[in-house]
Every structure is written in C-alpha cells, then in structure tokens.
C-alpha positions in Angstrom: 9.0 24.4 21.6 9.3 24.0 25.6 12.3 24.8 27.4 13.0 21.0 28.4 12.3 19.4 25.1 14.9 21.7 23.5 18.0 19.7 24.8 17.0 16.0 23.4 16.0 18.4 19.6 19.6 19.6 19.7 21.2 16.5 20.5 18.9 14.8 17.9 19.9 17.4 15.5 24.0 16.2 16.5 23.4 12.9 16.0 21.9 14.1 12.5 24.8 16.0 11.4 27.2 13.6 12.1 25.4 10.5 10.3 25.3 13.4 7.5 29.1 14.4 7.7 30.4 11.1 8.2 27.9 8.8 5.0 30.6 9.6 2.4 32.4 6.9 4.0 32.0 3.7 3.6 34.4 2.9 5.7 32.3 3.0 8.7 28.9 2.8 7.9 28.2 1.6 10.8 29.2 4.5 13.0 26.4 6.1 10.4 23.7 3.5 11.5 24.4 4.3 15.4 23.8 8.5 14.8 20.8 8.1 12.9 19.1 5.3 14.8 20.4 8.0 18.0 18.7 10.7 16.1 15.3 8.9 15.8 15.4 7.6 19.6 16.1 11.2 20.9 13.5 13.0 18.3 10.7 10.7 20.0 11.7 11.2 23.2 11.5 14.7 22.5 7.7 14.5 21.6 7.4 12.3 25.2 9.1 15.4 27.0 7.2 18.0 25.1 3.8 15.9 25.9 5.4 16.0 29.7 5.1 12.6 29.9 7.9 10.1 31.5 10.7 9.6 29.1 11.9 5.5 28.4 15.0 4.7 29.2 15.2 2.1 26.1 17.0 2.2 22.5 13.9 0.6 20.8 12.4 3.2 18.4 9.5 0.7 16.6 8.8 0.6 20.3 9.1 4.0 21.5 7.4 5.2 18.6 4.4 3.0 19.3 4.1 4.1 23.2 4.1 7.8 22.4 0.9 7.1 19.9 -0.9 5.4 22.2 0.1 8.3 24.9 -0.9 11.0 22.5 -3.6 10.1 20.5 -3.3 12.7 18.2 0.3 11.9 17.0 0.4 10.9 13.5 2.5 8.0 12.0 6.1 9.2 11.5 7.4 6.0 9.7 6.0 2.4 8.9 6.7 -0.6 11.3 9.3 -1.9 8.8 11.3 1.8 8.5 11.8 0.9 12.2 12.5 -2.5 12.1 15.4 -2.2 10.0 16.5 0.9 11.9 16.5 -1.2 15.5 18.1 -4.6 13.5 20.9 -2.2 11.8 21.2 -0.4 14.7 21.8 -3.1 16.9 24.4 -5.2 15.0 26.5 -2.0 13.5 28.2 -2.1 16.8 29.5 -5.5 16.7 31.2 -7.7 14.2 30.2 -9.1 10.8 28.3 -12.5 11.5 27.4 -11.8 15.0 23.8 -10.7 13.7 21.5 -9.3 11.3 24.4 -7.8 8.9 26.2 -11.1 8.0 27.9 -10.1 4.9 29.6 -6.9 6.0 29.4 -3.1 7.0 26.0 -1.9 5.7 25.7 -0.2 2.6 25.5 3.1 0.6 21.7 2.7 0.0 21.0 1.1 3.6 22.5 4.5 5.4 21.0 6.7 2.5 17.3 4.6 3.9 18.3 5.4 7.6 19.0 9.3 7.0 15.6 10.0 5.0 14.0 8.6 8.3 16.2 10.1 10.7 15.4 13.7 8.7 11.6 12.6 8.9 11.5 12.3 12.9 13.6 15.3 13.3 11.6 17.4 11.2 8.0 16.5 12.6 9.6 16.0 15.9 9.6 19.7 16.5 6.5 20.3 14.9 4.3 18.1 17.4 
C-alpha cells in the first residue's frame, strides 16, 4: 500500500469502529449510518489514491464505486448497485429530521444499520487488497 493511501484507510477504519461502537444504541442509529457511509466513501477514495488517480470530491458511493471500476478495469465489484443506493439514500437522510427524506417513518432500524455495517466492512477489507 502506498504511503499516500494509508490515511484514507486509517480514517475509514475509524469511521467503521465508531459505527460499530454506536450500533447498540438505537437512539443514535442515524449517526451509525453516517459513519458507515463515510467508511465506504473513504475506502473507495483510498483506491483512487492507490492507483494514482484524482480523488473526486463527491460523497455518492454508487458513483465513486462506478468511477473507480471504470478507471481500473481489473477492479472487482465490491457491492451491488442496490446496496450502494441504500447506503447513499440513508446517508443523505440520516442527518435530517424524520419525514424530510427517505426515512419517513422514523429513525433507521437495527436491521438497516446492521446491513450497512456489513457493506462497510466489506469495502474496508477489500480496499486494502487492491
């Protein structure tokens, strides 16, 4: 791993650790969603850095994942589009009051935060391999 990639992986790891520690408290599940998305975003941006590509200043994990796979044809797909749409949609709405986005019925459930953590772990682990 290149030295310039390491900080991205370290920060992604911190976001994952924060999300895992906060997972048990359902009153702050939106914060879990935030850290989970940040882990995925930083893991993908580490791949841009590792391959000496410009690191985009966007947050959409679906777009970032698509862009890195186009730029590096040997890059495998780390998650399906449905998973990344879920991550992006819940990330955006996690920072706003209920009813203002895709979480109209309340805070994210444990099932939703758990699903996101599985995806985040996968991205962090796989980004260190490519």
